Residue, then its C-alpha position, 0 to 999 in steps of 0.5 A: x086793068x089796074x085801078x091807077x089806069x081807070x082814074x081820070x087823066x087829070x087825077x093821075x097828073x095831080x098825083x104825079x105832080x104832088x104826092x103826100x105819102x102819109x095821107x095815102x097811107x092813112x087812107x089805104x093802110x100801112x103800105x104792106x101790099x094790102x091795106x088794113x081797111x081791106x083796100x088793095x094797093x094795086x095802084x102803087x107803082x113806086x116807092x115814093x107813093x108809100x114812103x115811110x115818113x109823116x113829113x115828106x112830100x114828093x113832086x113830079x113822080x118822086x123826082x124831088x122831095x120837100x117837107x109839108x111845111x116848107x115856107x122858109x125854103x120858098x123864102x130862100x128860093x125867092x131870095x135867089x130869084x128876085x135879085x136875078x130877075x130884077x138885074x136881068x130886066x133893069x141892069x143887064x142891058x146897060x152892062x152888056x152894051x156899056x161895059x162888056x157882055x162878059x160881066x152879065x154872062x159871069x153873073x148869070x153863070x154864077x147864079x145858075x150854079x147857085x140856084x142849081x146847088x140849092x135845088x140839089x141840096x133841098x130836094x134830093x136824098x141827104x142820106x136816108x137810112x132805110x126803116x126796119x133794117x134790124x127788126x126784133x122778133x116782136x117789132x112792137x116791143x123793143x128789148x131793154x138791151x136795145x135801148x143801151x148805147x154801145x161803144x165800138x173801139x176806135x184807134x183814134x179815140x180813147x172813148x171809141x165810137x158810140x152806136x145807138x138803136x133808133x126806136x123810130x126807124x127800128x135800125x141800128x145807127x151807123x157812126x155819125x148817123x142821127x135821127x131827124x124828127x123833122x124829116x122823120x128819118x135817120x140820116x147818114x153823116x148827119x150834119x144838121x137840119x137846115x130850115x132854110x132849105x127844108x132838108x137835112x144836110x147829110x152824106x149825100x147832099x153836103x157837097x151841094x149845100x157847101x156849093x150853094x153857100x159858096x156861089x150864093x156868097x160869090x153871086x151876092x158879092x159880085x152883084x154888090x160890086x156891080x151895083x156900086x159901080x153902076x151907082x157911081x159910074x157917072x159921079x152923079x148918084x141922084x141922076x142914076x137913082x132917078x133913071x134906075x131906082x131899081x139899082x138901089x133896091x137890088x143893092x139893098x137886097x144883095x146886102x141882106x142876102x149875103x149875110x146868113x150864107x157868109x156866116x154859114x160859109x165861114x162856119x163850114x170852112x172851119x168845120x171841114x178843116x177840123x173834120x167835124x159836123x155841126x152836130x159834133x161841133x155843138x157837142x164840144x160846147x158841152x164836152x170841153x175835151x172832145x176827142x174827134x175820131x173822124x178827123x183825117x189828121x190834116x186840113x187837106x185830107x179833111x177837105x178832100x174827104x168832105x167835098x170830093x168823096x163819092x156821094x154813094x148810092x141812095x139806100x132807099x130809092x124813091x123812084x124804084x118799083x114798089x115791091x108788095x110787102x116791102x117791110x121798109x115802108x111799114x111803121x111799127x109803133x111801140 
């Protein structure tokens, strides 16, 4: 019987609910099949249990992920949940019976889309690039030529496209791929690391991130309009506030929660139209004549490419069965 099967059921349940791969690696070794301390990895069944990252935390058997320090992400989630709960408890009944059930259904549906997009953007793979794809003969010592920047020819840019070797991930980065120190991974088509969703925004979750901004702005705007109508419905604001003081609280919260998503939405609509990422946009502040080799030529093509292209397959599946000796889950420190 395997070690994992001999553990008490409640220990296995806790490990299934929350897994800290870095702590496990420090206890059991480097994840290459047998621990450096002589312990065996017979209880390792899935990749997430030995994930090669110092900051990732996996939840519910590797189905969701977040960072160890994710306070701002919980604040964002609270800003989604609290106005919705207050509206359902104190306001929904009035709108349902006095005006129309459609008003409540529309708000609930938009809120579900907003929250689902947030969860998808914050807990799913943004486009992780596997570690140790391009190892040298001595992975602990990187040759000097690997530290150089290589420029590949490009028909749409005179300067070409730059490619670098990631000294942390031990892999050559594809164009638009960058290493995120917070996630401790290289991200394909890395837009930026968003502290409010505690995840990077990259190739595989950009559409979810943009959908979250759209539905957050729509839900907040919709809620603001509803609460103003509710406040002035009988031309007696004092009576309304005395009967339902929560109306004013919801109105204040809706005004606060709409500000940041609205600014981000305006920015990303502009970036999508130009075919840029946030990283590339910030580079234009340093380089006055930035030549964008990734633009498709017009707004429509850039928008379709950014929002409608296939997400692609996950390069490293957290729930795939772990193969002993898989070099992607080893860490080489120079």
